[in-house]
N, C-alpha and C positions, 0 to 999 in steps of 0.2 A: 390552547385554543384550536378548535377544529379547522381544517383547511377549507377555505371558501373557494369551491370549485367554479362557482359562477364568476368570481373575480378573476381566477386564473384563465378561464376561457377568453375573457376580454383581452388578455395579454398576447393572444395569437392572431395573426393575420390570416383568417380562414376564408377561402373563397365562398361567396354567397351561393347557396343552392347545392353545396357539396357536403356530404357526410363522409368524413375522413376516418377510415378504419384501417389505416396503413402506417400509423406512427411507429409500429414495430419494425418498419423497413426504412422509412425516412420521416423524421419529425417535421412538422410544419414550421413556418417562419414565425419566430417571436416578433411581436410588433417593434420591440426596441432594437432588434438586431440590425436592421437596415441602417438606422442612424448611427449605431455603434460602429459598424463596419465603415460607413462613410467617413466618420470622424477619424477612424484609424487610417484611412486612405489619405484624406486631405489634411487633417489636423496634425497627424503624427508623421506618416510617411512623407506627405507633401511638404509640411513646414519644417519638420525636424530632421528629415533625411536620415542619415545613418546614426545620428545622435539619439534617435528614438529608442535604440536598443537600451540606452541608459535612461534617458529623460522620460520616456513613456513606459519604462519597465518591461519592455518586450522580453528581455532575457530571463526575467523571473516568472513570466506567465505560465510556463509548463508546470512549475511547482505550485504556484498559487492556485491555478485551476485544479491541479491534482488534489490539493487539500479540500477544495469545495466538492469535488466528486467523491473524495474519500469519505465524507460525512454520510453520503447516500449508500455506501457499500460497507459501512462498518469498519473502515480502515483507520489505523492509527495515524496521527498527524505526521507528515513528512515521509509517508511510505508510498505515495502515488505520484507519478509524473506523466505528463502528456507529451505526445509527439509521434510522428511517423504513422504507419497504418497498422491495423489490427493484425494482419498476417506477419508483419515484422515483429510486433510485440509477442505474438505466439512463438515465433522462432527464438527470440531472445529468452523468453521464460523457459522454454523447453530445453534449449541448449545449456542454459545455466543450471537447471535442475539436474540434467544428466551428468554434468561435470561434478556435481556435488555427491553423486552416487557412482563413483568410478568402477566399482566392482560388479555393477549390474548392467544389463543390456536391453531390458524390455520396457517399451512404452505401451501402456494399455489405454485404449480409448473405446468408444462405442460407434456402432454403425449409423447412429442417428446424429453423430457430430457433424458440424458444418464442414463441407468438403474441403474448404480452404485450410482449415486446421489440420486435417488429415494430409493434405498435400504438403504442407510445411513440415509435418512430422516425417512423412515418407522421404522428402528431399533431404532432411537432416540425417536420417538413418542411412541413406545411400551415400551421402558425403562422408559420414563417419566410418562406414564399413565395420570391420572388426566384430562382426556378430551382432550388431545392434538390430533390434526387431521392433516393428510397429505391429501390435496385436489388437484386433478389434473384435468385439462381441456385441450381441444385442444389448440395448440399453438396460433392460431388466436383468441381464446376466452379469453386469459389471461387478457387483459386490462379490459374487462367488468366484470371479476370475482373478481377484486380487490375491497374489501369492508371494512367496518369499523371493522369487526371482525378479520382482517388479522394481524398476528404478523410478519411473514416473507414471502417475495416473493423470491423464490429460482429458478433461471433460468440459463440455459446454453445459452450464447448469440448466438452462431451459432450451429444449430441442426446438430448432428453428422451424421445423415442419409442423410438429404436432403440439408444441407447447409443453410436452411432458417435462416435469421438473425432477432433477436428481435431489436426493437428500444430502446436502453438502456436508453437514456436520458428521453424519453417520459414515459417509464414504471417506472423509478425511481421517476419522478415527481408525477405520479399518486399514487404510493405506499406511498410516503412521505406525500402526502396530506391527506391520511387516517391515518397517524401515524405509518405505518409499516416500517420495515427495509428491505433491499434487499441484497441478496447474489448472486453474479454472478460467474458462471463457465466459465473461459476463455480458456478452453482446445483447442478450435478450433478458437480462436481469437488472442492470443498472438503470434506475429510474422507473422500473416496472414492478419490482417486488422488493421486499425487505431482504437485505443481505447483511450478514455479520461476519466479515472475513476474520477479524480479530477474535471474536468469540468462538468461531468454529475452528480456529487454529490453522487457517489457510497458509500455504507457503508462497505461492505465486498466483496472481490473477491478472487478466487482461480484459479489455473491452473497448467498444467503440462509442462515439458520442453523437453520431448522426441519427440514431434511432430515437429512443425515448428522451434523450438529453437535448435534442433539437439544435445541433451545431451546424446543420446544413450538409449538403452532399459533399462527400470527401472529407468530412470533419476528422480531426485527429483522434488517435486511439490513446488509451492509457495503460499503464502497467503498475502493478502492486507487487512489492517484495516484502515479506514479513521482516520485522526488525531484527530477529535473530539470524537472518540470512543476508541482510543487506550489505554487510561488510565482507561476506564470504562469496557471494555470487559473483562470478566473473563474466562480464558481458561478452558474448561470442561476437557481437557486432560492435567493435571498438571504435565508435564514432567520435569525431572531434569534440562534440559537446558533452560527451560522456567522460572526457578527460578531466583529471583533477584540476588542471590549470590550462584551459583551452588557449588562452592568449599568451602563454609562455612559449607556445609553438615548439614544444619538445618533439624530437623525432621519435622518441619511444613513448609508447602508451602507458599511462598510469591511471587506473580507474578512479573516478571521482568518489566522493564520500557518499555512502548509502545509496539512496534511490537515484542520485544524480548520475551514477554510472550507467543507468539504463537509458539515458538520453543518447540519441544517435546523431541525427542530422539537424539542420536549421529548422526551428519550429515554424509551422505555417501560421504566421501572425494574423492574417486576415480571417482565417477560419477560427482561430482562437478568440478573436474579437467577437465573432458571432456567438461562440460558446459562452463567452463572458456575459453577454446579454441574456442568454438563456438561463445561466446559473443564477442571475438575479431573481428569477422566478423560483428556481429550485431552493434557494436559500430560505424561503418562507414555508417550505413544504415539509409535512410530517409523512414519512414513508409508510407508517401504519395506516394513515388515512388513505393514502394512495392505494394500498393493497386492499383495504376493505371496500373502497369504491370500485376498484377494478373487478373484484369478485361479484359485486352486485350487478355491474353492467354485463359481465360475461354470462352469469347465470340467467339473467333475463333474456339474453340473446339465445342461449341454448333452449330455454323453454319455448320461446317464440318460434324458433326454427323447427323444433321437433313437433310442435303442434300444427304446423302449416306446410312443412316440406318433407313428407315422408320418404322421398327418394334420396335425400341428403343424409349421409351417415356421419356421426360425430367421430372425428379422428383424434381429438384431444381427450385427456383423462376427464372423466365425469366429475370426480372429486376436485374442487377448486384448489385444495391444498396440494394437489399433485401436478398442477400446471402453472405456467407463468401467466402473463397478462394478454393471452391471445386465445382464440378459439379457431380450430381448423375443422373443416368439413370435407368429406370425400364424395366425389361423383366422377364417373368416367368422362363426362363432358365439363369438367371443372374449369378449364381455361375459357371455353365459350361462355359459360355462365358468369364468370367473373367479368368478362368484357361487356356482357349485357348489363351487369350491375354498374360498371363504371359509366356506361352510356346513360344510365339513369341517375347518375350523381352520387353513387355509393362506391367509394374507392377502397378496395382491399387489394390482395394480390394472389397470385397462383404459384404453387410450387409443385414441380413434376414429382410423380406422374399424374396425380389426380386430386391435389389438395387446394381447396379454397381457404385462404388464410385471412383472419380478421383480428386486428389489434385493438385493444381497449385501453385508452390513454385518458385517465380521469382529468388531467389538466384541462382538457378541452372537449372530451366526449361526454354527452349528456344521455340521460335515460330516454329522452325524446328522440335523439339520434338513433338509439338502438331500436326503438319501436318502429320508427319510420323505415330504417334499413331492413328490418325483418319483414315488414309489409311489402316492400318493393321486391325483396328476394322471393317471397311467397307468390307474388304476382308473376314474376319471371318464370318460376317453376311451373305454376298452374297453366300458363299460356304457352310454354315452351318458346318464349320469345328469344331465347338464347340460340335457337337453331337457325343460324344465318351464316353464310359463308364468311362474311367479314369478321364475325365474332370468332371464327375458328382459325383465322390467319394469325400465326404466331409472330409477335414482335420480338425484337432483340432482348428486351427486358420484360420479364413476365411477373 
């Protein structure tokens, strides 16, 4: 049965008079999330106190939610777990992958990768010393840069600035042929595009839940480890909850079974309650429908912008097969233009130095939203109403 996007839109608490095209940065509030979190606070924490870890199933939430997300990213059951932040999960995956290739020292990534991923890799390289190297090339040069000295290929599948999409299966095959492992960041993929980790032969993957998966600001990250590596990967961050028996209180660390060893700290239960409510929506969604609708929305936006805003340049790949669920435009005054849009009720975001970024999230974005947003953008460009001092003043978050 085809996904009913009119019905899913009704499941979100969207402010009246706002066209929200920034779900690729922070998803909106699912209608059921507030009540679910309130019940977690008053009904579980309030009434059960510490017994809620058992009685309310808090301890099992990271695995249970992991399996629900796993369905959206093509992961085998029992291979995904939630907790901590995306940067921590990047560090975990990368460190474990490097240890599995002890005779190699090169991490390869691309210059379009999210800076935090590169920061984590650089910090790990500096900690390890011993000739370890982080090597970056242009996104389009990644395949040719994969060589016999490579230990780990670390990539974000969908570029956060432009939406450019890597060919996951092709790059995994090339890396594996040289003996390297691959770590994927799915921050702009999970809930946005079809992902098939198992089918592509992925080794490690990580991602966040506060974008397309709508867990709320600061929502927990997830990590995937392929079944054939799950008992081999040694967690660099040997956290209490990754121990084989946390409540034995052993002084020596013994990694848990499989994906459990990738748990680190105490899970953020209130955030996971919000994610749990969101996943009730996702459980009824077919990712093929999401992808088809996303392409229809983004193609309509590109056509409308190019017909009415000649000074805005398309920064995303024109072929929808080569991009994620976003469209990015370039303009020297991109920041001010975006502030003018937000003032008119169209919320996207800006990425330095000159990118206006628009996310297309079929669960709640309609074709009427796209048409109205395009018309407002065209008016702003035609009248130069963005050219105001207050629109040029940079806020802390862009």
